[in-house]
Every structure is written in C-alpha cells, then in structure tokens.
C-alpha positions in Angstrom: -66.7 -35.1 130.1 -69.3 -32.6 129.1 -71.9 -34.3 131.3 -69.6 -34.2 134.3 -69.0 -30.5 133.5 -72.6 -29.6 133.5 -73.5 -31.8 136.4 -71.0 -29.9 138.4 -72.4 -26.6 137.1 -69.3 -25.5 135.2 -66.8 -26.1 138.2 -63.4 -27.0 136.6 -62.0 -28.3 140.0 -65.1 -30.5 140.9 -65.4 -31.8 137.2 -61.5 -32.5 137.1 -61.8 -34.6 140.4 -64.6 -36.6 139.3 -63.0 -37.6 136.1 -59.3 -38.0 137.9 -57.8 -35.2 135.5 -55.7 -32.3 136.4 -57.6 -29.1 136.1 -55.4 -27.8 133.2 -56.1 -31.0 131.1 -59.8 -30.5 131.7 -59.6 -26.8 130.4 -57.5 -28.0 127.4 -60.3 -30.5 126.6 -63.2 -27.8 126.8 -61.0 -25.3 124.6 -60.7 -28.2 122.1 -64.2 -28.9 122.2 -64.9 -25.1 121.5 -62.3 -25.0 118.8 -63.9 -27.9 117.1 -67.6 -27.0 117.2 -67.3 -23.2 117.5 -69.4 -23.2 120.7 -67.6 -22.6 124.0 -69.0 -24.7 126.9 -68.1 -21.9 129.2 -70.7 -19.4 127.8 -74.4 -20.1 128.8 -75.8 -19.6 125.6 -73.3 -22.1 124.0 -73.7 -24.6 126.7 -77.3 -24.9 126.0 -76.8 -25.4 122.4 -73.9 -28.1 123.0 -76.4 -29.7 125.8 -79.2 -29.9 123.2 -76.6 -31.2 120.6 -75.6 -34.1 123.0 -79.2 -35.0 123.8 -80.0 -35.1 120.0 -76.9 -37.5 119.4 -78.0 -39.9 122.3 -81.6 -40.0 121.1 -80.7 -40.7 117.5 -78.3 -43.4 118.9 -81.2 -44.8 120.9 -83.8 -44.8 118.1 -81.3 -46.4 115.5 -80.4 -49.2 118.3 -84.2 -49.8 118.5 -84.6 -50.4 114.7 
C-alpha cells in the first residue's frame, strides 16, 4: 500500500484505483499506519522517514535471505 501511495505521489484516488480499494478504505489504512508508527504518510517529512524505514526493512529481509 505504501509503495502504491508513493508511486502515485500521494494521490488517494489513483492509489485506491490501483489497489482496487475505496478511497475511504485507503484513507483509513493510512490513518492506521500513522497511529501505529507516529509518522503520518501525508506529511512530507514523515513520508521520508517511513520510506527509509521500509527500505531498511526490505534490505534486512534481503540480507537475511542471502545468509
């Protein structure tokens, strides 16, 4: 969901269309992410922190699989 959101430059409508979700469902999921992490993906500074966190998570998974 986060990748689609960033791919569409924060467009709720386009992201929801790609994920076959209603836009309210997507907004609720983004709000849930903000509540769990303390970082709101709709805020540019927070979006950057979340993007780095997801990149680090993917990197750790990739390096763990290689060992």
